[in-house]
C-alpha positions as CSV (number, residue, x, y, z in Angstrom):
1,X,10.9,19.2,6.1
2,X,7.3,18.3,5.1
3,X,6.5,15.0,3.4
4,X,5.6,16.9,0.2
5,X,8.9,18.8,0.2
6,X,10.9,15.6,0.8
7,X,9.0,13.8,-1.9
8,X,9.7,16.6,-4.3
9,X,13.4,16.5,-3.6
10,X,13.6,12.7,-4.1
11,X,11.5,13.0,-7.2
12,X,14.0,15.4,-8.7
13,X,16.8,12.9,-8.1
14,X,14.8,10.1,-9.7
15,X,14.2,12.3,-12.8
16,X,17.9,13.0,-13.0
17,X,18.7,9.3,-12.7
18,X,16.1,8.5,-15.4
19,X,17.8,11.0,-17.7
20,X,21.1,9.2,-17.5
21,X,19.8,5.6,-17.1
22,X,16.5,5.3,-19.1
23,X,14.2,2.3,-19.1
24,X,15.3,0.0,-21.9
25,X,12.8,-0.1,-24.8
26,X,12.1,-3.6,-26.1
27,X,9.1,-5.8,-26.8
28,X,10.4,-8.8,-24.9
29,X,8.9,-7.8,-21.6
30,X,12.2,-6.8,-20.0
31,X,11.3,-3.1,-20.0
32,X,8.1,-3.9,-18.1
33,X,10.1,-5.9,-15.5
34,X,12.7,-3.2,-15.3
35,X,10.0,-0.5,-14.7
36,X,8.3,-2.6,-12.0
37,X,11.7,-3.1,-10.2
38,X,12.4,0.7,-10.6
39,X,9.0,1.5,-9.1
40,X,9.6,-0.8,-6.1
41,X,13.0,0.7,-5.6
42,X,11.5,4.2,-5.5
43,X,8.9,3.0,-3.0
44,X,11.7,1.7,-0.7
45,X,13.9,4.8,-1.3
46,X,11.0,7.1,-0.2
47,X,10.2,5.1,2.9
48,X,13.8,4.6,4.0
49,X,14.4,8.3,3.8
50,X,11.4,9.4,5.7
51,X,11.7,10.6,9.3
52,X,11.6,7.3,11.3
53,X,10.7,9.0,14.6
54,X,7.6,10.6,13.2
55,X,6.5,8.0,10.6
56,X,8.2,4.8,11.7
57,X,4.9,2.9,12.5
58,X,3.3,3.8,9.2
59,X,6.5,3.0,7.4
60,X,6.7,-0.4,8.9
61,X,3.0,-1.1,8.0
62,X,3.6,-0.1,4.4
63,X,6.8,-2.1,4.1
64,X,5.0,-5.2,5.5
65,X,2.2,-5.1,2.9
66,X,2.1,-7.7,0.2
67,X,1.8,-6.9,-2.6
68,X,3.9,-3.8,-2.2
69,X,1.7,-0.6,-2.4
70,X,2.4,2.0,-5.0
71,X,4.7,4.9,-4.4
72,X,1.6,7.2,-4.9
73,X,-0.2,5.3,-2.2
74,X,2.7,5.5,0.2
75,X,3.1,9.3,-0.4
76,X,-0.6,9.9,0.2
77,X,-0.6,7.8,3.4
78,X,2.5,9.7,4.7
79,X,0.9,13.0,3.7
80,X,-2.3,12.2,5.6
81,X,-0.3,11.1,8.6
82,X,1.5,14.4,8.6
83,X,-1.8,16.3,8.7
84,X,-2.8,14.6,11.9
């Protein structure tokens, strides 16, 4: 399965989860923190589900970065690696 196909499948699951567990709406800042945590969880979900044999080295590099890269950045990096 290609990186784009895998990402599309995972993204559909995230959309379904968001429909049943939406980000809380408030002005206290908790919704922003909730969204940041959700984005970080998606980043880890994506990387932990990717083919380790093919992308293990890049996966390790992305997981070691501080601050955590965006999910979009991780997808683009994996997609570029796939093209090599």
